[in-house]
C-alpha positions in Angstrom: 8.9 -55.7 -28.9 11.7 -58.2 -29.3 9.9 -60.6 -26.9 6.7 -60.4 -28.9 8.5 -61.0 -32.2 10.3 -63.9 -30.8 7.1 -65.5 -29.4 5.3 -65.0 -32.7 8.2 -66.5 -34.6 8.1 -69.5 -32.3 4.4 -69.9 -32.9 4.9 -69.9 -36.7 7.7 -72.5 -36.4 5.6 -74.7 -34.2 2.6 -74.4 -36.5 4.5 -75.3 -39.6 6.2 -78.2 -37.9 3.0 -79.4 -36.4 1.1 -79.3 -39.7 3.9 -81.1 -41.4 3.8 -83.9 -38.8 0.1 -84.4 -39.4 0.3 -84.1 -43.2 -3.5 -84.8 -43.5 -5.5 -84.8 -46.7 -9.3 -85.1 -46.3 -11.2 -87.2 -48.8 -13.9 -84.5 -48.8 -11.4 -82.0 -50.2 -11.5 -84.0 -53.5 -15.2 -83.3 -53.8 -14.5 -79.5 -53.9 -11.5 -80.1 -56.2 -13.7 -81.9 -58.7 -16.3 -79.1 -58.6 -13.5 -76.5 -59.1 -12.0 -78.5 -62.0 -15.4 -78.8 -63.7 -16.0 -75.1 -63.3 -12.6 -74.2 -64.7 -13.0 -76.5 -67.7 -16.4 -75.1 -68.7 -18.7 -77.8 -67.4 -20.3 -75.6 -64.8 -20.3 -75.7 -61.0 -21.3 -79.4 -61.0 -20.0 -82.7 -59.7 -21.4 -84.8 -62.6 -22.0 -83.2 -66.0 -25.6 -82.0 -66.5 -26.5 -82.7 -62.8 -26.9 -79.4 -60.9 -26.5 -80.4 -57.3 -24.5 -78.3 -54.8 -22.6 -80.9 -53.0 -19.9 -78.6 -51.6 -20.1 -76.2 -48.6 -17.8 -73.4 -49.7 -18.6 -71.4 -52.9 -15.7 -69.0 -52.3 -13.1 -71.8 -51.7 -14.3 -73.6 -54.8 -14.1 -70.5 -57.0 -10.6 -69.7 -55.7 -9.4 -73.2 -56.6 -11.1 -73.0 -60.0 -9.1 -69.8 -60.6 -5.9 -71.6 -59.6 -6.7 -74.4 -62.0 -7.2 -71.9 -64.8 -3.7 -70.5 -64.0 -2.3 -74.0 -64.6 -1.7 -74.8 -60.9 -2.1 -78.3 -59.5 -5.5 -78.3 -57.7 -4.5 -80.4 -54.7 -1.2 -78.7 -54.1 -3.0 -75.3 -54.4 -5.6 -76.2 -51.9 -3.1 -77.5 -49.4 -0.7 -74.5 -49.8 -3.5 -71.9 -49.5 -4.9 -73.6 -46.4 -1.4 -73.7 -44.8 -0.7 -70.1 -45.6 -4.1 -68.8 -44.4 -3.6 -70.8 -41.2 -0.3 -69.1 -40.7 -1.8 -65.6 -41.2 -4.6 -66.5 -38.8 -2.0 -66.8 -36.0 -1.1 -63.1 -36.4 -4.8 -62.1 -36.7 -5.6 -63.9 -33.5 -2.7 -62.2 -31.7 -4.0 -58.8 -32.9 -7.5 -59.7 -31.7 -6.2 -60.1 -28.1 -4.7 -56.6 -28.2 -7.8 -55.0 -29.8 -10.4 -56.6 -27.5 -8.7 -55.9 -24.2 -8.9 -52.5 -22.5 -5.8 -53.3 -20.4 -2.1 -53.6 -21.3 -1.5 -57.2 -22.4 1.9 -58.7 -21.3 3.7 -60.1 -24.3 3.7 -63.7 -22.9 -0.1 -63.6 -22.5 -0.7 -61.9 -25.8 1.3 -64.8 -27.4 -1.0 -67.3 -25.8 -3.4 -67.4 -28.8 -0.9 -68.0 -31.6 1.2 -70.4 -29.5 -1.8 -72.4 -28.5 -3.3 -72.4 -32.0 0.0 -73.6 -33.4 0.1 -76.4 -30.8 -3.5 -77.5 -31.3 -3.5 -80.8 -33.0 -6.9 -80.3 -34.8 -5.8 -76.9 -36.1 -2.5 -78.5 -37.4 -4.4 -81.5 -38.9 -6.8 -79.4 -40.9 -4.3 -76.7 -42.0 -3.1 -78.6 -45.2 -6.1 -80.9 -45.6 -7.3 -79.3 -48.8 -10.6 -78.3 -47.2 -11.9 -74.8 -46.7 -11.4 -75.0 -42.9 -8.5 -72.5 -42.6 -10.2 -70.0 -44.9 -13.3 -70.2 -42.7 -11.4 -69.9 -39.4 -9.2 -67.0 -40.7 -12.3 -65.1 -42.0 -14.1 -65.6 -38.6 -11.1 -64.0 -36.8 -10.6 -61.3 -39.4 -14.3 -60.3 -39.5 -14.6 -60.0 -35.7 -11.2 -58.2 -35.6 -12.1 -55.5 -38.2 -15.6 -54.9 -36.8 -14.2 -54.4 -33.3 -11.4 -52.1 -34.5 -13.9 -50.0 -36.4 -12.9 -50.8 -40.0 -16.4 -51.0 -41.4 -15.6 -51.1 -45.1 -12.9 -53.7 -44.7 -15.1 -55.7 -42.3 -18.0 -55.6 -44.8 -15.8 -57.2 -47.4 -14.5 -59.8 -45.0 -17.9 -60.7 -43.6 -19.2 -61.1 -47.2 -16.3 -63.4 -47.9 -17.1 -65.4 -44.7 -20.8 -65.8 -45.7 -19.6 -67.2 -49.1 -17.2 -69.5 -47.4 -19.3 -71.6 -45.0 -23.0 -71.6 -44.0 -22.0 -71.0 -40.4 -20.9 -67.5 -41.5 -24.5 -66.5 -41.2 -24.3 -66.9 -37.4 -21.2 -64.6 -37.3 -23.0 -62.1 -39.5 -25.9 -62.0 -37.1 -23.7 -61.2 -34.1 -21.6 -58.7 -35.9 -24.7 -56.9 -37.3 -25.9 -56.4 -33.7 -22.4 -55.1 -32.8 -22.3 -52.6 -35.7 -25.9 -51.5 -35.0 -25.2 -50.8 -31.3 -22.2 -48.7 -32.3 -24.2 -46.7 -34.9 -23.5 -43.4 -33.1 -19.8 -44.0 -33.4 -19.9 -44.8 -37.1 -22.9 -42.8 -38.1 -26.3 -44.1 -39.2 -25.5 -43.9 -42.9 -22.3 -46.0 -42.7 -24.0 -48.4 -40.4 -26.9 -49.0 -42.8 -24.5 -49.3 -45.7 -22.6 -52.0 -43.8 -25.8 -53.9 -42.9 -27.2 -53.6 -46.5 -23.8 -54.8 -48.0 -23.4 -57.9 -45.7 -27.1 -58.9 -45.6 -27.5 -58.2 -49.3 -24.5 -60.5 -50.0 -26.2 -63.3 -48.0 -29.5 -62.7 -49.8 -27.6 -62.7 -53.1 -26.0 -66.0 -52.3 -29.3 -67.6 -51.6 -30.8 -66.2 -54.8 -27.9 -67.4 -57.0 -28.1 -70.8 -55.4 -31.8 -71.1 -56.1 -31.5 -69.8 -59.7 -28.7 -72.3 -60.4 -29.5 -75.3 -58.3 -33.3 -74.9 -57.6 -32.7 -75.1 -53.8 -32.4 -72.4 -51.2 -29.8 -74.3 -49.2 -26.8 -76.4 -50.3 -27.5 -80.1 -50.9 -25.1 -80.9 -48.0 -27.5 -79.3 -45.6 -30.3 -81.7 -46.7 -27.8 -84.7 -46.7 -26.3 -84.1 -43.3 -28.8 -82.4 -41.0 -32.0 -83.5 -39.3 -32.7 -85.8 -36.4 -34.1 -83.2 -33.9 -33.2 -83.8 -30.3 -31.2 -86.9 -31.1 -28.9 -84.9 -33.4 -28.6 -82.1 -30.8 -27.6 -84.7 -28.2 -24.9 -86.0 -30.6 -23.7 -82.4 -31.1 -23.4 -81.8 -27.4 -21.4 -85.0 -27.0 -19.1 -83.8 -29.8 -18.3 -80.5 -28.0 -18.0 -82.2 -24.6 -15.5 -84.6 -26.1 -13.5 -81.7 -27.6 -13.5 -80.0 -24.1 -12.4 -83.3 -22.5 -9.5 -83.7 -25.0 -8.4 -80.1 -24.7 -9.1 -77.2 -22.2 -11.6 -79.1 -20.1 -15.3 -78.1 -19.9 -14.8 -75.7 -17.0 -11.9 -73.8 -18.5 -13.7 -73.8 -21.8 -16.8 -72.2 -20.3 -15.2 -69.8 -17.8 -13.7 -67.4 -20.3 -17.0 -67.2 -22.2 -18.8 -66.4 -18.9 -16.1 -63.9 -18.0 -16.5 -62.2 -21.4 -20.2 -61.9 -21.1 -20.4 -60.8 -17.4 -17.1 -59.0 -16.7 -15.7 -58.1 -20.1 -16.0 -54.9 -22.1 -18.3 -54.5 -25.0 -15.8 -56.0 -27.4 -15.2 -59.1 -25.3 -18.9 -59.6 -24.9 -19.3 -59.8 -28.7 -16.4 -62.1 -28.9 -18.0 -64.4 -26.3 -21.4 -64.1 -28.1 -19.8 -65.2 -31.4 -18.3 -68.2 -29.7 -21.6 -69.2 -28.2 -23.4 -68.9 -31.5 -20.8 -71.0 -33.3 -21.0 -73.6 -30.6 -24.8 -73.7 -30.8 -24.5 -74.2 -34.6 -22.2 -77.2 -34.1 -24.7 -78.6 -31.6 -27.7 -78.0 -33.9 -26.2 -79.9 -36.8 -25.2 -82.8 -34.6 -21.4 -82.5 -34.8 -19.2 -83.9 -37.5 -18.3 -87.3 -38.8 -14.8 -86.4 -39.8 -11.8 -86.7 -37.5 -10.0 -84.2 -35.3 -12.8 -81.8 -34.3 -13.1 -79.8 -37.5 -16.3 -78.0 -36.3 -14.7 -76.9 -33.1 -12.0 -74.8 -34.9 -14.2 -71.9 -36.0 -14.6 -70.4 -32.5 -11.3 -71.6 -31.2 -9.2 -68.5 -31.8 -12.0 -66.4 -30.2 -12.1 -68.7 -27.2 -8.4 -68.4 -26.8 -8.6 -64.6 -27.0 -11.2 -64.7 -24.2 -8.8 -67.0 -22.2 -6.0 -64.5 -22.7 -8.2 -61.6 -21.6 -9.3 -63.4 -18.5 -5.6 -64.1 -17.7 -4.8 -60.4 -18.1 -7.5 -59.6 -15.5 -6.2 -62.2 -13.1 -2.6 -60.9 -13.7 -3.7 -57.4 -12.8 -5.7 -58.5 -9.7 -2.7 -59.9 -8.0 -0.5 -56.9 -8.8 -0.5 -55.6 -5.3 -0.4 -59.0 -3.7 2.7 -60.5 -5.3 6.0 -59.5 -6.8 6.1 -59.1 -10.5 8.3 -62.1 -11.1 5.8 -64.4 -9.4 3.0 -63.0 -11.6 5.1 -63.8 -14.6 5.8 -67.3 -13.3 2.1 -67.9 -12.8 1.3 -66.6 -16.3 4.0 -68.9 -17.7 2.5 -71.9 -16.0 -1.0 -71.1 -17.3 0.3 -70.6 -20.8 2.3 -73.8 -20.7 -0.8 -75.7 -19.4 -3.0 -74.5 -22.2 -0.4 -75.2 -24.9 0.2 -78.7 -23.4 -3.5 -79.7 -23.3 -4.1 -78.4 -26.8 -1.1 -80.3 -28.2 -2.2 -83.6 -26.5 -3.6 -86.1 -29.0 -7.4 -86.6 -28.6 -8.2 -89.7 -26.5 -12.0 -89.5 -26.3 -14.0 -91.1 -29.0 -12.1 -92.2 -32.1 -10.9 -88.9 -33.5 -7.1 -89.6 -33.5 -7.5 -93.2 -34.5 -9.8 -92.2 -37.4 -7.2 -89.6 -38.5 -4.4 -92.2 -38.5 -6.4 -94.8 -40.4 -7.7 -92.4 -43.0 -4.3 -90.8 -43.5 -2.2 -93.9 -43.5 -4.6 -96.4 -45.1 -7.9 -95.1 -46.5 -6.9 -92.0 -48.5 -3.9 -93.8 -50.2 -6.3 -96.7 -50.9 -9.1 -94.6 -52.3 -6.6 -92.7 -54.4 -5.3 -95.9 -55.9 -8.8 -97.1 -56.6 -9.6 -93.9 -58.5 -6.5 -94.2 -60.6 -7.2 -97.8 -61.3 -10.7 -96.9 -62.5 -9.3 -94.2 -64.7 -7.0 -96.7 -66.4 -9.4 -99.6 -66.7 -13.0 -98.2 -67.0 -14.4 -97.4 -70.4 -15.9 -94.1 -71.6 -19.5 -93.6 -70.4 -19.1 -96.0 -67.4 -20.1 -94.9 -63.9 -19.5 -95.9 -60.2 -21.5 -95.8 -57.0 -19.6 -95.6 -53.8 -19.0 -94.2 -50.4 -16.8 -92.2 -49.9 -16.7 -90.4 -53.3 -13.9 -87.8 -53.0 -10.6 -89.4 -54.2 -12.4 -92.0 -56.3 -14.3 -89.4 -58.3 -11.5 -86.9 -58.6 -8.9 -89.4 -59.9 -11.2 -91.6 -62.0 -13.0 -88.9 -63.8 -16.1 -91.1 -64.1 -19.7 -90.3 -63.4 -20.0 -91.0 -59.7 -23.2 -91.6 -57.7 -22.9 -90.7 -54.1 -24.7 -93.3 -51.9 -24.8 -90.8 -49.0 -26.5 -88.1 -51.0 -24.0 -85.3 -50.7 -24.0 -84.9 -54.4 -27.4 -86.5 -55.0 -30.6 -84.5 -54.4 -32.9 -87.6 -54.2 -30.9 -89.3 -51.4 -30.3 -86.0 -49.6 -34.0 -85.2 -49.3 -35.0 -88.6 -48.0 -36.6 -88.7 -44.5 -34.8 -91.3 -42.4 -36.6 -92.7 -39.4 -33.5 -92.9 -37.1 -31.8 -89.7 -38.2 -29.6 -88.3 -35.5 -28.6 -91.7 -33.9 -25.9 -92.8 -36.4 -22.6 -91.6 -37.8 -22.9 -87.9 -38.4 -23.1 -87.1 -42.1 -23.5 -90.8 -43.0 -27.1 -91.5 -42.3 -29.0 -90.8 -45.6 -29.2 -93.7 -48.0 -31.4 -95.3 -50.6 -29.8 -98.5 -51.9 -32.6 -99.5 -54.3 -32.5 -96.0 -55.9 -28.8 -96.3 -56.4 -29.2 -99.7 -58.1 -31.9 -98.2 -60.3 -29.3 -95.8 -61.7 -27.3 -98.8 -62.9 -23.8 -97.8 -62.0 -21.3 -99.9 -63.8 -19.2 -100.4 -60.7 -20.7 -100.7 -57.2 -18.0 -100.1 -54.5 -19.8 -101.2 -51.4 -18.4 -101.8 -47.9 -16.6 -98.4 -47.8 -14.5 -99.5 -50.8 -13.3 -103.0 -49.9 -9.6 -103.6 -50.5 -8.0 -106.8 -49.2 -4.7 -108.7 -49.5 -6.4 -111.5 -51.3 -9.5 -111.7 -53.5 -12.7 -112.4 -51.7 -14.7 -115.6 -52.5 -17.4 -114.6 -55.1 -19.4 -117.7 -54.0 -19.8 -116.5 -50.4 -23.0 -114.6 -49.3 -22.7 -111.8 -48.7 -19.7 -111.3 -51.0 -18.5 -108.3 -48.9 -18.7 -109.0 -45.2 -19.8 -106.0 -43.0 -17.7 -105.8 -39.9 -18.6 -102.2 -39.2 -22.2 -101.7 -38.0 -22.4 -98.0 -39.2 -21.4 -99.1 -42.8 -24.0 -101.9 -42.7 -26.7 -99.6 -41.5 -26.2 -97.3 -44.5 -25.9 -100.0 -47.1 -28.2 -102.8 -45.9 -31.0 -101.6 -48.2 -28.9 -102.6 -51.2 -30.0 -106.1 -50.3 -33.7 -105.4 -49.8 -34.5 -107.0 -53.2 -32.7 -109.3 -55.5 -31.6 -106.5 -57.8 -28.0 -106.6 -56.7 -27.7 -110.3 -57.4 -29.6 -110.3 -60.7 -28.0 -107.2 -62.2 -24.5 -107.5 -60.7 -21.7 -110.0 -60.4 -19.0 -110.0 -57.8 -15.5 -109.2 -58.9 -12.0 -108.7 -57.6 -9.2 -106.9 -59.3 -5.6 -106.4 -58.4 -5.1 -102.6 -58.2 -1.6 -102.8 -56.8 0.7 -105.7 -55.8 -1.0 -107.5 -53.0 -4.1 -105.2 -53.0 -7.4 -106.5 -54.4 -10.4 -104.3 -54.9 -13.6 -106.2 -54.3 -16.7 -104.8 -55.9 -19.9 -105.5 -57.9 -19.9 -105.0 -61.7 -23.0 -104.5 -63.8 -23.7 -107.5 -66.1 -23.3 -106.8 -69.8 -27.0 -107.4 -70.5 -28.0 -104.7 -68.0 -25.6 -102.0 -69.3 -27.1 -99.1 -71.1 -25.6 -98.2 -74.5 -23.4 -95.2 -74.8 -26.2 -93.2 -76.5 -28.6 -94.1 -73.6 -30.9 -96.2 -75.7 
């Protein structure tokens, strides 16, 4: 008992220290915060007033934050604090999952494998206080599986419903858990089983119906903006998971526990393994993620670690007669230390860690500063078109046109010829359509901020050194609209920091009453 408590306390301490060291805020979190603020202030669940587009992925997270705003809480602080707290609770839920899913006595050291490894995982720590819905989603995945496996049908129905309202991937977990509940119908009784299925599936049906009634679409706009590409996107999704495996457990030790759960585990472990597989397949099908630090790999991570712990328990028992107890303990300690170490190691494949460092140290502060400068200098009724839109939109309060289509239905529904080949989530675009909306400010080039103003006489005014950014914005220059309607400008937004952008000429500006 004392050993278990000490190990859990260690996991909590490691988690909090690790999250503090990353101290990451995602720009995408500001999109949800703007929706939550608009909802709380009576404008509806919208990004721009009078534009019903579902450019967020988590209705439950958005509504929770809107409630916090109504209570007078700071939105960003609330989002970060809630995420950090839920991530902490998830450590205990994951520890409980190991005990529930195993039909053997689990040594305290092995049982502590999951919370210790989760706490050590850099991606888990990075996203804990990001302001995104990530920790709520991960926590509800673990809680839903845990309550179904432990037989708490009513509580599990509530948690699975919450999961479905948190992320679209919750539908995959619902599918697996529905099968699990149905196969245990004799244990629970057919009446309670049907009630569970009707509650959870009815909640998902209700979500789709409410979405269609309010937004006119069956799926969130983010689905249309970020998915597509067929086999090319699937290949990119597979690379995403293989890179995660290479940066952490390794592909073999990532797959072995799942195979063990399916072939040698009890019924509970088989459903844990099946849930992991379904979530992995979901990540592959959407083509991975364009954000840093393996966000899409975190949903199944606690379940995978529970499978690893259960496999270690089996190995621990197998050598019981072949070795002294202290040698078994030493071997388990080495295995636990190995898993903690490889999870704590900074990602080296791809650009995950470098992108995190650049966003956290340069881009997020820069985009925040740009949003605040626009709030102080733009006039009422003016608008801005940009990528990315989060911090700029949240802090400026202006009407914002998303050039990637996350909050724009037209761009999101475009068919792109090379979909699946480019930067995940950054492939939809329609530059001429954006120009046709006549945004007052056009922040091209991923929001270009330099130490000195750029030369307005140079062509192009904003140089494109990043191929991915050029690919999504090159259609701005397909016609002469950008040169005839806009003039290049530079403005000092902070000492030694100049924002370079295009501003709509006075003669092309619409009047405030739209005439």
